[in-house]
C-alpha positions in Angstrom: -17.2 5.3 0.1 -14.7 6.6 -2.5 -13.7 4.8 -5.6 -10.3 3.1 -5.7 -7.6 5.1 -7.4 -5.5 3.8 -10.2 -1.9 3.7 -8.8 1.4 2.0 -9.4 3.3 -0.1 -6.9 5.7 2.7 -6.2 2.9 5.2 -5.6 1.3 2.7 -3.2 4.6 2.4 -1.4 4.9 6.2 -1.0 1.4 6.4 0.4 2.0 3.6 2.9 5.3 5.2 4.0 3.2 8.3 5.0 1.1 6.0 7.1 4.0 4.8 9.2 5.2 1.8 7.2 8.9 1.3 6.3 10.5 -0.8 3.5 11.7 -4.0 5.1 13.0 -5.6 2.0 12.7 -5.8 -1.7 12.5 -9.2 -3.3 12.4 -9.5 -7.0 9.5 -7.4 -8.2 7.8 -7.0 -4.7 8.2 -4.6 -1.8 7.7 -5.8 1.7 6.7 -3.0 4.1 6.1 -3.2 7.8 4.6 -1.2 10.6 5.5 -2.1 14.2 2.7 -0.5 16.1 0.1 -1.8 15.5 1.8 -4.6 13.7 1.1 -5.0 10.0 3.2 -6.4 7.1 2.1 -5.9 3.5 3.5 -7.1 0.2 3.2 -4.7 -2.7 3.9 -5.8 -6.3 6.1 -3.4 -8.2 3.7 -3.1 -11.2 2.9 -0.1 -13.3 -0.8 -0.4 -12.5 -2.1 -2.4 -9.5 -5.3 -4.4 -10.1 -8.3 -3.3 -8.1 -8.5 -6.4 -6.1 -4.8 -6.4 -5.3 -5.0 -2.7 -4.2 -8.1 -3.4 -2.1 -6.3 -6.3 -0.3 -3.2 -4.1 0.3 -5.4 -1.3 1.8 -7.3 -3.8 4.0 -4.1 -5.5 5.2 -2.7 -2.1 6.1 -5.7 -1.4 8.3 -6.8 1.6 6.3 -10.0 2.7 4.6 -10.1 3.7 0.9 -10.7 7.3 2.0 -7.7 7.3 4.3 -5.6 5.8 1.5 -6.8 8.4 -1.0 -5.8 11.2 1.4 -2.3 9.7 1.7 -1.9 9.8 -2.0 -2.2 13.6 -2.1 
C-alpha cells in the first residue's frame, strides 16, 4: 500500500475528473463532484492542503484505492 500524497483540493478535483467524475456544483469553499456509473458523489474542500483523514475519506467515497488515486495524479 502506498503512502497518501500531499495534495490540494484542486489537485484532488483534477485527479477525480480523470476517474470519470464531473463538477456538479461549487458551494462556498467546497466542490461537489459526481459520477453516474457506478454512482458516487464526493465533496472536496477547496483547501491548500487536504488533511490525511479527509483525503482518505474522499478516496474511499470515490471507490478508489490509494494506488489508483496516486496514478491519477500523474
